[in-house]
Structure formats: C-alpha cells, structure tokens
N, C-alpha and C positions, 0 to 999 in steps of 0.2 A: 608583735611587740608586747601585747598584753600578757601572753604566756610567760615571757621572760620577766616582766615587771612583777607578776604575782610571786614568782620564785624569789626574786631579790628582796621583796618585802618580807616574805616568810623567813628568809635565810637567817639563822641564828649565829653564824660565824662569818669571818671575812672570806672573800672570794677565793683567795689563794690557800685557804685552810679547809675548803670543802672536800669531804671524802665520800666514798661510795656509801658509807653508813648514813651520811646526811641525805644523800639522794634517796636511799631506801626509806628513810623517815619521811621525806617529802612525798614519795609515792604513797605511803601509808596514809598521810594526811589527805591526799587527793581521793583515795579510796573511801575514806571516812565521809567525804563529802558526796559520795555516790557518783563520782565522775566516771564516764564510760572509758574503757581501756583505750579506745582510739584517741580520745581527748588527752588522756594521760601520756600516751606515746608522743603526741604532737608537742606537748610541753617538754618532754624529755629530749626530743629532737632539737627544740629551740635552745635548751640549756647546753646540749652537747655542741651545737653549732657556735654558740657564744664563746665557749671555752676554746674551741678551735680557732676562732677569730683572735682571741686574746693571745694565743700562742703563736699563730702564723703571721698575723698582720701587725700586732703590737710588740711582738718579740718578748712577751713575758714568759718567764720560766715557771710554768704552771701545769699541773697534771689535770687531765680531763677526768672528772669524777663520774661521768656518765658512761658506763661500759655498754658495749653492744648488746650483751645478753640481758640487759635490764628492761627492755621493752616488754610490755605485757602481751600475752598471747591473745589475739583477737578471736572472738567466737565465730565459728563458721556458720553461715546461714544453713538452716535445715533444708534438705532437698524438698522441693515442692511437688506434690502429686496432684493429679487432676481428679475432680469429682466425676461421678458417673454421668451427671447431667451435662458436664462440659464435654466429656467424651462423646456423648450422643450427638451434641451439636456439631462437634468437629467432624465426626465420621459421616454425618448427614450431608455434608457438602463435598465429600471426597468421592467423586464418581469414577475417576480413572482407576482401573484395576491394578496398574502398577503401583500407584501411590497408596491405595488401600493396603496392598501387600507389604509395602515398605513400612508403614506405620503400625500395622498389626504385628509385625515381627518385633518391633520395639516394645509394644505394649504387652504382648503375650510372652515373649522370650527374653525380654530385658536386654536386647542388643544395643550396643552403642552405635552411633550414626556411622562411624567409620567401619564397624563390623558389618553392618548391613550393606554398605557400599561395596565391600570386598567379598561378599558372599558369592560362591561359585556353585555350579550345579552339582558337583561331586560331593559336597558336604551335607547335602540334604538327604536324610535317611527316613523316607516315609514309612518304611516297614516298622521301624522302631520308634517313630515319632521323635527323632533327634536331629539336632544340627550340631556339627562340629565347627567350632570357632577356632580358626587357625591364626596364630600370631596376634592374639588379642593384646590388651594393654599389658605391658611388661613382657611382651613377646611370648606369652604363655598360651598354650592350647587349652580349650575346655569344651565340654559338651553341655548343651542345654536342650531343653525339651520344647516341642512345638505343640500347641493346643490344637484341637480339632478345627476351631473357627479360623485360626491363623493358617493352618495347613490348607484348608479349603480356599481361603483368600489367595494364598500363594499359587495354588493349582489353577485358579481362575486366570491369574495373570500369565502363567506359563503357557496356557492354552492359546493365548492371543499374542504372545511374545514373538517378534519377527524372527524368521529363520536366520541363524547366524552361527559362525564358528566360535564366537565369543563365549568364554566360559563364565564370565561374570554374569550374574542373574539379571541385575537391574540396569537397563539401558536407556540412553537418551532416545526420545521418540520423535523429536522434531529438529529442524535446523541442520547446520553443516556438520554437527557432531552426532547426527542420527546413527544409531547402531553401536555407538561407543558406550562404555560403562559410565553410568551417572556418577558425578563426583560428590564428595561430602557436602561441598557448598551447594551443589545442585539440589540435594535432598533438603538441606536447611532452607533453601529458598521456597521449596514446595510447602513445607510446614508453615513458613511465614505467610505464604499466600493463603493457605486454608485457615490459618489462625485469624487473619484479618477478615476473611470472607465469613467466617462463622461467628466472629465477635468474641472468640475464646482465646485468652492469652495462654498459649501453650507452645512448648518447644519439643524437640526430639528427646532431650534429656528428661523432660517432665514425663514422657511416656514410659521411659525406663524406670524412673522413680515410682511411677504409679503401679507398675507390676510388682515391685518389691513391697510396697505398702499393702496392696491387695492380698498378696500371698501371706504376709504377716498377720493381717486381720483375719484371714481364713484359717489361721492356726499353723502355718508352715514354720518349721524350725529355723532359727536365725542362721545356723551354720549351713543349712540347705540353701537359703537365699544367698549367702556369701558365695557358695560354689556356683550358683546359677549366674550371678552377676559378675563373677570373676574378680572379686575383691581380694587383694593380697593380705589385707589385715581385717580382722573381725570388727575392729573399731569403726571402720568405714560403714559396715553393714548395721552396726548397733545404732547408728544415728536414726535409722528408720523406726526403731522402737519408740522414739520420742514422738513420732507422728501417729502411732497406732493406737488411737483411743478405743477403737472397737476391740482390739486385742486385749487391752487392759481391762475393759469392761467385762469381756468374756471370762478372762482369767479370774477376775474378782468374784463374779457370781458362782463360777465353778468351784472355787476354793471355799467360798462362804457357805455353799450348800453342804460341803463336807464338815465345816465347822459346826453348823447348826444341827446336823445329824448326831454329832458327838457331844453336844453341850449338855450340861448337867441341870440347868434350870429350864424347865418346860412347863 
C-alpha cells in the first residue's frame, strides 16, 4: 500500500489523466532518490495493478499508463568463482576417484553439470587432449581441452570403474541403481555433500566459473574462453572480465611499462 500511496502523493495530475510520460517522470524521480531497480519495479507493478483494478472492478474507462516494457532491467549477479584456498579444502575431502574426476572436469574443462553427466567414452581423445561435447546448451557441439591433472584423475577413475557395456562414463556405485549412469541431481548431491563436509560454499557451477576466471587471469583471450565455455554470445563471457582483478593489474603494469619507456620527462 505504501508503494501506491507514495505515487498518489507525488502525482501532479488526476488519475484519469496520467500518461506514460508521467510514469517515466516518476521513474526518473525514484532513480534520483537512488532506489534500486527491483524497488522501482515493485512500485510500477503496484501502480499497474491499481489501474487494472479501477478498470476491471470499478468499471472506470481509464487507460493503464504503466506499460509492460517500462520495468527496469535488473542487474545480473556476477558469477562467483572459488579461491584457491577453497578449492584446496574442497578437494582435500573428496577421496572417491569418480567424484574427483567429475569435479576436476568441471574445474579444468569448464563443463556444465549435465555435460559431465552425459559424457561417454568415445568423446575422450587422450591423444589430442580433447573432449568433444555433443549436444551442449543450445544443442551445439563443441570441443574443449583437458589438462594433464584432469586427464590423470579421469584415468584413475576409469581404471577402477566396474566392467559394463554402459557407454556413459560416470556410474552410480551403490544401491539399486548401481551401474546406471549418474544423474545430474546425483552429481549435485555429491558436491553439496562435499561442500558441507569441507565447510566451503561451492557448487558445480562455481567450478565452471572458476576455470573461466583463472584462464582470464592467466592471460587467455576472451574469445577463446567463450569457445571453451560454449557461450553463444560474447556478452555472457565478458561478465568474467569484471571479476578479473589480476588480469586488470597485469594489463595495467604491462601497458604502463611501455608508457614510461616512451615518456619525455625522465
């Protein structure tokens, strides 16, 4: 009710005379007061609902001045990456070879949880250190690379993996579903278990984000990271640049060295 009351107090014209111009002026007023986009959208929703009530319940011939496209775009939270100390704690409690391989592939190859769950033996190319991701997000195939430590961890698991005709790599190891492919939810439950055990708040998605941030900090090109992650738009990958303080620091000093070498006052 407060959201609507504030609008009615501010309103410089009669209710039936309000136009989209007035609503935009009201939005500007709220922005000047440094209100968050979410708060402003809530007020717009209250106003729109009020006009709908006047029209549908009270039968007033009145146009709704709040159009659907007026809502402010909410900022997307930046992807969270894990610190090295957090990764050390997490992997220190993961003793199962299957689970170590699962999460190393996310951390080193940037695989999504469903992509790991669907990995089959025929897509692993050890000779060229590559993994072919078939039918990734957007039904697109892509190739990614596998680091030496991830390849070794995967090989350790494959050596103890139970003999089976199942082509999916990662299998359930206990219970009535033993020998069946592990599900996405099954993998998520494992990371939740290890997260609680290690005291580190981390998810499968965080591991993928961590790979992207680490590569960017190490100087990898943003387009290369886009290809490895399978992002359809570069804007998705560019969000990682906001997290990459080390990359910014490296670029600053590298550029500044060139500036100082060419400066005129020494």
